[in-house]
C-alpha positions as CSV (number, residue, x, y, z in Angstrom):
1,M,15.6,17.1,30.3
2,D,15.3,18.1,26.7
3,I,14.1,15.5,24.0
4,E,17.4,14.7,22.5
5,T,19.1,13.9,25.8
6,S,15.9,11.7,26.7
7,Y,16.0,10.1,23.3
8,N,19.9,9.4,23.7
9,K,19.3,7.9,27.2
10,A,16.4,5.6,25.6
11,L,19.0,4.3,23.1
12,D,21.4,3.8,25.8
13,Y,18.8,1.8,27.6
14,L,18.0,-0.4,24.4
15,Y,21.8,-0.8,23.7
16,S,22.4,-2.0,27.3
17,F,20.8,-5.3,26.1
18,V,22.7,-8.0,24.1
19,D,22.7,-6.6,20.5
20,Y,23.5,-9.4,18.1
21,S,23.8,-7.0,15.1
22,L,27.0,-5.7,16.6
23,K,28.3,-9.1,17.6
24,H,30.8,-11.1,15.4
25,S,29.5,-14.1,13.6
26,S,31.2,-16.6,15.9
27,E,29.3,-15.1,18.7
28,L,26.1,-15.1,16.6
29,A,26.4,-18.9,16.1
30,K,26.4,-19.4,19.7
31,A,23.4,-17.2,20.2
32,D,20.2,-18.4,22.4
33,F,17.7,-17.6,20.0
34,N,14.2,-18.8,21.1
35,L,10.6,-17.2,20.9
36,G,9.8,-18.1,24.6
37,R,11.0,-14.6,25.9
38,M,9.2,-12.8,23.1
39,F,5.9,-14.5,23.9
40,A,6.2,-13.9,27.6
41,L,6.9,-10.3,26.9
42,M,3.9,-9.8,24.7
43,E,1.7,-11.7,27.2
44,S,2.9,-9.0,29.8
45,M,2.2,-6.2,27.6
46,G,-1.3,-7.4,26.6
47,K,-0.6,-8.9,23.2
48,P,-0.6,-5.7,21.1
49,Q,0.6,-7.7,17.9
50,N,-3.0,-9.1,17.8
51,K,-4.7,-5.8,17.4
52,Y,-4.1,-5.3,13.6
53,P,-3.8,-7.1,10.5
54,I,-0.1,-7.9,9.7
55,I,1.8,-8.9,6.6
56,H,5.0,-10.7,7.6
57,V,8.0,-10.6,5.4
58,A,11.3,-12.8,5.3
59,G,14.0,-13.3,2.7
60,T,17.6,-12.8,2.1
61,K,17.4,-9.8,-0.5
62,G,14.3,-7.7,-1.4
63,K,12.4,-7.9,1.9
64,G,12.9,-4.5,2.9
65,S,11.7,-3.1,-0.6
66,V,8.7,-5.7,-0.6
67,S,7.8,-4.6,3.0
68,A,7.9,-0.9,2.1
69,L,5.8,-1.6,-1.0
70,C,3.1,-3.4,0.9
71,A,3.2,-0.6,3.5
72,V,2.5,2.1,0.9
73,G,0.0,0.1,-1.1
74,M,-2.2,-0.3,2.1
75,Q,-1.5,3.5,3.1
76,A,-2.9,4.6,-0.4
77,A,-6.0,2.4,0.6
78,G,-6.6,4.7,3.4
79,Y,-5.1,2.4,6.2
80,K,-3.2,3.9,9.0
81,T,-0.2,1.7,8.1
82,G,2.9,0.5,10.5
83,L,6.0,-0.5,9.0
84,Y,8.8,-2.2,11.0
85,T,12.1,-2.8,9.3
86,S,15.8,-3.2,10.4
87,P,18.6,-2.1,10.3
88,H,18.0,1.6,10.2
89,L,20.1,3.9,7.9
90,L,20.4,7.2,9.8
91,D,18.4,7.2,12.7
92,Y,17.0,4.5,15.1
93,A,13.5,5.7,15.0
94,E,13.2,4.7,11.2
95,R,12.6,1.2,12.2
96,I,9.1,2.1,13.5
97,Q,7.3,4.0,10.9
98,I,3.7,4.9,10.8
99,N,2.2,6.2,7.4
100,G,5.9,6.3,5.9
101,E,7.3,8.5,8.8
102,P,9.4,7.4,11.6
103,I,7.8,7.9,15.0
104,S,9.3,10.8,16.7
105,H,12.1,10.9,19.3
106,E,9.5,12.0,21.9
107,Q,7.2,9.1,20.9
108,L,10.2,6.5,21.1
109,V,11.2,7.7,24.6
110,E,7.6,7.4,25.9
111,I,7.2,3.9,24.7
112,V,10.6,2.8,26.0
113,E,9.4,4.1,29.4
114,E,6.2,2.2,29.0
115,I,8.0,-1.1,28.2
116,K,10.6,-1.0,31.0
117,P,8.2,-2.6,33.8
118,H,7.4,-5.5,31.4
119,V,11.1,-6.0,30.2
120,V,12.4,-6.2,33.9
121,K,10.3,-9.3,34.5
122,I,11.9,-11.3,31.5
123,E,15.6,-12.5,31.5
124,K,18.0,-12.4,28.6
125,L,16.1,-10.2,26.4
126,T,18.0,-8.8,23.5
127,T,18.0,-5.2,21.9
128,F,16.0,-6.8,18.8
129,E,13.4,-8.3,20.7
130,I,12.8,-5.2,22.9
131,T,12.8,-3.0,19.7
132,T,10.3,-5.3,18.3
133,A,8.0,-5.2,21.1
134,L,8.3,-1.4,20.9
135,A,7.0,-1.6,17.6
136,F,4.0,-3.9,18.3
137,M,3.3,-1.5,21.1
138,A,3.5,1.8,19.1
139,F,1.4,0.7,16.3
140,A,-1.4,-0.4,18.8
141,K,-0.9,2.9,20.9
142,H,-1.3,4.9,17.7
143,G,-4.3,3.3,16.2
144,V,-2.4,1.5,13.4
145,N,-5.0,-0.5,11.5
146,A,-2.7,-2.5,9.2
147,A,0.9,-3.2,9.5
148,V,4.1,-4.9,7.7
149,F,6.7,-6.5,9.7
150,E,10.0,-7.3,8.2
151,V,12.0,-10.5,9.7
152,G,15.3,-9.3,11.2
153,L,17.4,-12.5,10.7
154,G,16.3,-15.8,9.5
155,G,12.6,-16.4,10.3
156,R,12.1,-19.3,12.5
157,L,13.5,-18.0,15.6
158,D,13.2,-14.3,14.8
159,A,11.4,-12.0,17.4
160,T,8.8,-11.0,14.8
161,N,7.8,-14.6,14.4
162,I,5.2,-14.5,17.1
163,V,2.6,-13.0,14.8
164,T,-0.5,-14.5,13.1
165,P,-0.2,-12.8,9.8
166,K,-2.6,-12.4,7.1
167,V,0.0,-13.5,4.5
168,S,3.5,-14.8,5.0
169,V,5.9,-13.7,2.4
170,I,9.4,-14.8,1.4
171,T,11.5,-13.0,-0.9
172,S,14.7,-14.0,-2.8
173,L,16.8,-16.5,-1.1
174,S,20.7,-16.3,-1.4
175,Y,23.7,-16.9,0.7
176,D,23.9,-14.7,3.9
177,H,24.4,-15.0,7.6
178,M,25.7,-18.6,7.0
179,A,27.0,-19.0,10.4
180,V,23.5,-18.9,11.8
181,L,21.3,-19.8,9.2
182,G,23.5,-22.7,7.5
183,N,25.7,-22.9,4.5
184,T,23.2,-24.4,2.0
185,L,20.3,-22.8,0.2
186,A,18.0,-25.7,1.6
187,L,19.1,-25.0,5.1
188,I,18.6,-21.2,4.7
189,A,15.2,-21.8,3.1
190,G,14.3,-23.9,6.0
191,E,14.9,-21.2,8.5
192,K,12.9,-18.6,6.4
193,A,10.1,-21.1,6.0
194,G,9.8,-21.0,9.7
195,I,7.4,-18.1,9.4
196,I,4.8,-20.1,7.5
197,K,1.8,-20.7,9.7
198,R,-0.8,-23.3,9.4
199,G,-3.6,-22.3,7.1
200,I,-2.1,-19.0,6.4
201,P,-1.2,-18.3,2.7
202,V,2.2,-17.8,1.5
203,V,3.7,-15.6,-1.3
204,S,7.2,-16.3,-2.5
205,S,9.3,-14.5,-5.0
206,P,11.0,-16.6,-7.8
207,Q,13.4,-19.0,-6.1
208,K,16.3,-21.3,-7.1
209,E,15.0,-25.1,-7.1
210,E,16.9,-26.1,-4.1
211,A,15.3,-23.3,-2.0
212,L,11.7,-23.7,-3.6
213,E,11.5,-27.3,-2.8
214,V,12.0,-26.6,0.8
215,L,9.2,-23.8,0.9
216,E,6.8,-25.9,-1.1
217,R,7.2,-28.9,1.5
218,A,7.1,-26.5,4.4
219,A,3.9,-24.9,3.0
220,K,2.3,-28.2,2.2
221,L,3.1,-29.6,5.8
222,K,1.4,-26.5,7.2
223,N,-1.7,-26.6,4.8
224,A,-0.7,-23.3,3.7
225,E,-1.5,-22.2,0.0
226,L,1.7,-21.0,-1.8
227,T,1.6,-18.6,-4.6
228,L,4.9,-18.4,-6.5
229,V,5.6,-15.2,-8.3
230,G,7.0,-16.0,-11.6
231,R,5.0,-19.2,-12.0
232,D,1.6,-18.5,-10.7
233,V,1.6,-15.0,-11.1
234,K,3.7,-13.6,-14.3
235,F,5.1,-10.1,-14.4
236,K,6.9,-8.3,-17.6
237,L,8.9,-5.1,-17.8
238,I,7.1,-2.6,-20.0
239,E,9.8,0.3,-19.7
240,S,12.5,1.6,-17.7
241,S,14.4,4.7,-17.4
242,L,16.1,6.6,-14.4
243,E,12.9,8.1,-13.7
244,G,11.4,4.6,-12.9
245,Q,10.0,1.4,-14.1
246,K,6.7,0.2,-15.6
247,L,5.6,-3.2,-15.5
248,T,2.6,-5.6,-15.7
249,V,1.5,-8.1,-13.4
250,D,-0.8,-11.0,-14.6
251,G,-2.4,-12.8,-11.7
252,G,-4.2,-15.4,-13.7
253,R,-5.5,-17.1,-10.5
254,W,-7.7,-14.0,-9.9
255,T,-9.5,-14.1,-13.2
256,V,-13.2,-14.2,-12.8
257,D,-15.1,-16.0,-15.6
258,D,-18.6,-14.6,-15.3
259,G,-20.1,-17.8,-16.7
260,Q,-18.4,-20.1,-14.1
261,K,-17.8,-18.3,-10.9
262,S,-17.1,-20.5,-7.9
263,K,-17.8,-19.2,-4.4
264,V,-14.2,-18.4,-3.8
265,E,-13.9,-16.6,-7.1
266,D,-16.9,-14.6,-6.3
267,Q,-15.5,-13.5,-2.9
268,L,-12.3,-12.6,-4.8
269,S,-14.3,-10.5,-7.3
270,T,-16.0,-8.7,-4.6
271,V,-12.9,-7.8,-2.8
272,Y,-10.6,-7.0,-5.6
273,G,-12.6,-6.4,-8.7
274,P,-12.6,-8.5,-11.6
275,S,-9.3,-7.6,-13.3
276,S,-6.3,-10.0,-13.1
277,F,-4.1,-7.8,-15.1
278,V,-2.4,-4.7,-13.7
279,E,0.4,-2.1,-14.8
280,L,2.5,-0.8,-11.9
281,Q,4.9,2.2,-12.0
282,I,7.4,2.2,-9.5
283,P,10.5,4.8,-9.2
284,L,12.6,1.9,-7.7
285,L,15.4,1.0,-10.4
286,G,16.6,-2.4,-11.3
287,S,15.2,-5.8,-12.6
288,H,15.1,-7.3,-9.0
289,Q,12.7,-4.4,-8.3
290,L,10.1,-5.7,-10.7
291,E,10.3,-9.1,-8.9
292,N,9.7,-7.3,-5.6
293,A,6.9,-5.2,-6.9
294,A,5.2,-8.4,-8.3
295,T,5.7,-9.9,-5.1
296,A,4.3,-7.2,-2.9
297,Y,1.3,-6.9,-5.3
298,T,0.5,-10.5,-4.9
299,A,1.1,-10.2,-1.3
300,L,-1.5,-7.6,-0.9
301,K,-4.0,-9.4,-3.2
302,V,-3.6,-12.9,-1.2
303,S,-3.8,-11.0,2.2
304,G,-7.5,-10.5,2.1
305,I,-7.1,-7.0,3.4
306,P,-9.6,-4.9,1.3
307,L,-8.0,-2.5,-1.3
308,T,-8.2,-2.2,-4.9
309,D,-5.5,-2.2,-7.9
310,E,-6.0,1.5,-8.1
311,H,-4.9,1.9,-4.4
312,I,-1.8,-0.4,-5.1
313,Q,-0.9,1.6,-8.3
314,K,-1.1,4.9,-6.4
315,G,1.1,3.6,-3.4
316,F,3.7,1.8,-5.4
317,S,4.4,4.9,-7.8
318,Q,4.9,7.1,-4.6
319,I,7.4,4.7,-2.7
320,Q,10.5,6.2,-1.4
321,W,12.8,3.5,-0.4
322,R,16.4,5.0,0.4
323,A,20.0,3.4,-0.7
324,R,18.1,0.9,-3.1
325,F,20.3,2.0,-6.2
326,E,19.5,5.7,-5.1
327,V,20.9,8.2,-7.8
328,A,21.5,11.2,-5.7
329,R,23.2,13.2,-8.6
330,R,23.1,12.1,-12.2
331,D,26.2,13.9,-13.5
332,P,28.7,12.6,-12.6
333,P,26.5,10.2,-11.0
334,V,26.6,9.4,-7.2
335,I,24.8,6.2,-6.1
336,F,23.9,4.8,-2.7
337,D,23.1,1.1,-2.5
338,S,22.6,-1.4,0.1
339,A,24.0,-4.4,-1.7
340,H,26.0,-6.6,0.9
341,N,26.2,-10.0,-0.5
342,Q,27.3,-11.7,-3.7
343,D,23.8,-12.2,-5.2
344,S,22.8,-8.5,-4.5
345,F,26.2,-7.5,-6.0
346,A,25.3,-9.5,-9.1
347,K,21.9,-7.4,-9.3
348,L,24.0,-4.2,-8.8
349,S,26.3,-4.9,-11.5
350,E,23.3,-5.9,-13.9
351,T,21.4,-2.5,-12.9
352,L,24.7,-0.4,-13.5
353,Q,24.9,-1.9,-16.9
354,T,21.3,-1.1,-17.6
355,Y,21.3,2.4,-16.6
356,F,25.0,3.4,-17.1
357,P,26.5,1.0,-19.7
358,D,29.4,3.3,-20.6
359,K,30.6,4.3,-17.1
360,M,33.1,2.8,-14.7
361,V,32.8,2.9,-11.0
362,Y,34.6,4.4,-8.0
363,L,33.5,2.1,-5.3
364,I,33.3,3.4,-1.9
365,F,33.5,-0.2,0.1
366,G,33.3,-1.5,3.6
367,A,32.0,-4.7,4.7
368,S,31.2,-6.8,7.8
369,E,33.7,-9.6,8.9
370,D,31.1,-12.5,7.8
371,K,30.5,-11.5,4.2
372,N,31.8,-13.2,0.9
373,I,33.7,-10.2,-0.2
374,P,35.6,-12.1,-3.1
375,G,32.3,-13.0,-4.4
376,M,31.2,-9.3,-4.3
377,F,34.2,-8.1,-6.0
378,A,33.9,-10.8,-8.8
379,E,30.6,-9.7,-9.7
380,L,31.2,-5.9,-10.1
381,K,35.0,-6.4,-11.3
382,S,34.3,-5.3,-14.8
383,K,32.7,-1.9,-13.9
384,I,35.2,-1.1,-11.1
385,R,38.0,1.5,-11.7
386,K,39.1,1.6,-8.3
387,I,37.8,0.6,-4.9
388,I,38.0,3.2,-2.1
389,I,38.1,0.9,1.0
390,T,37.0,2.5,4.2
391,R,35.6,1.4,7.5
392,A,32.2,2.2,9.2
393,D,32.1,3.0,13.0
394,H,30.8,-0.4,13.7
395,P,32.3,-3.3,15.6
396,R,31.4,-5.7,13.1
397,A,33.3,-3.8,10.4
398,L,36.5,-5.6,8.7
399,E,39.7,-3.9,8.9
400,V,40.7,-2.1,5.6
401,E,44.0,-4.0,5.4
402,K,42.1,-7.3,5.2
403,I,39.7,-6.1,2.4
404,Q,42.6,-4.5,0.7
405,S,44.4,-8.0,0.6
406,L,41.2,-9.5,-0.9
407,A,40.9,-6.7,-3.6
408,E,44.7,-7.5,-4.6
409,Q,43.8,-11.1,-4.9
410,A,40.7,-10.3,-7.1
411,G,43.0,-8.2,-9.2
412,V,41.1,-5.1,-8.5
413,E,42.8,-1.7,-8.0
414,S,42.2,-0.3,-4.6
415,E,43.3,2.4,-1.9
416,A,42.3,2.6,1.9
417,V,40.9,5.9,2.9
418,V,39.6,6.1,6.5
419,P,37.2,7.7,7.9
420,V,34.3,7.4,5.8
421,N,34.0,11.2,4.9
422,H,37.6,11.2,3.5
423,A,36.8,8.1,1.5
424,L,33.7,10.2,0.0
425,A,35.8,13.3,-0.6
426,R,38.5,11.1,-2.4
427,A,36.1,9.3,-4.7
428,L,34.4,12.6,-5.6
429,G,37.8,14.1,-6.5
430,L,38.6,11.1,-8.8
431,S,35.1,11.3,-10.4
432,S,35.5,14.8,-11.1
433,K,38.5,14.3,-13.3
434,D,36.9,11.6,-15.4
435,G,33.2,11.4,-14.9
436,S,33.2,7.9,-13.4
437,I,30.3,6.8,-11.0
438,V,30.7,7.2,-7.3
439,L,29.0,4.3,-5.7
440,S,28.7,3.1,-2.0
441,A,28.0,-0.4,-1.6
442,G,29.0,-3.3,0.7
443,S,27.8,-2.4,4.1
444,M,24.6,-0.5,5.0
445,F,26.8,1.2,7.8
446,V,29.3,2.7,5.2
447,T,26.5,3.6,2.9
448,A,24.5,5.4,5.7
449,E,27.7,7.3,6.7
450,V,28.3,8.3,3.0
451,M,24.5,9.4,2.8
452,R,25.1,11.6,5.9
453,E,28.3,13.1,4.7
454,W,27.0,13.8,1.3
455,K,23.9,15.6,2.8
456,L,26.2,17.8,4.8
457,L,28.2,18.6,1.6
458,N,25.0,19.7,-0.2
459,E,23.3,21.6,2.6
């Protein structure tokens, strides 16, 4: 059997289990999430998650970018680094990366075969739980000596939450997956705070007061020191262009006064060097990415994993993280983005205004049925010339007619074009006449299909 046939059979096996990412929110709310199955599976497999230091990242927005930044920082320091994220954009194997490269289809087939005898012992395992176990196993099998695990959904009951990390990271919190996580920021923060472990340091991105109170309370209960970016660690934009951004991060807490070194400061100085002020260059665009860079930098410093500012600078400057305000063409612009809730659309609108203040947008848009679509449209309304509504090949994708009705209510011009490749062709045709931006956002699944079609058009 050739590798691609074997790979597709392995994916069929994984998807033969319950995959909550394909379920409607009403079913998701009734899901039996618990960590017992995951602990049992790991026990059977010999606890591969304990074989390397881990940075654990939860949050509503930014957790993928922060995870990727942490991974490239450690990789630049010479660590063989694992990165586990979800969902994938173009290929399932992207979820499990070693040194910035997805594991090969052949490697994924191998570990799926290895895991089957363990899976068969445990009832009701889900696709995500098994995939998470595959990542733990792959990293141990291939000699990874540092890893970053991004939470899939929530935190408290997420399959990744069986690790004892070096640092727990919580990125920006906003409203998403409310059927499962709760409909207030405090409830959502409570679920995310579930990754906080006793005595393990916590790093948080800037948060709204309601969320921060919950995180501070949870950290105090677990005797886990909380470092809040924006308060304990300051960051500032130096310059920004389509080439990337430069920022400074000032972690005053790492300042070492030679005259009055405490034992802790002495240890910090040995590991990190005496500097507390660092300049970072990132190719990622948008003010929210400054926050993500400062959060990732702080997480790496707090983790205790030995690496220098120079390693972090090198890694951050080389990061590639797709579909995050990714400018695929500059004139007329084509942009791929992964914004899929109101808060991320607000950040997307701000970023468009920063880099393309005089240009309007043809928005290729699709969304899952549980999203606040009117909220997304409201944030971007001033920039939209027309919405090209389409539908990804995904069971949770909302019908184009329903989205069109919401666009009409929002007072935004729209038309429905299905499938996605026709939607891209329509948007490009309109853009060629007036130079407006072609932007894909609203659903990772739609953006992934747009990216695939764009690649075919440019091969």
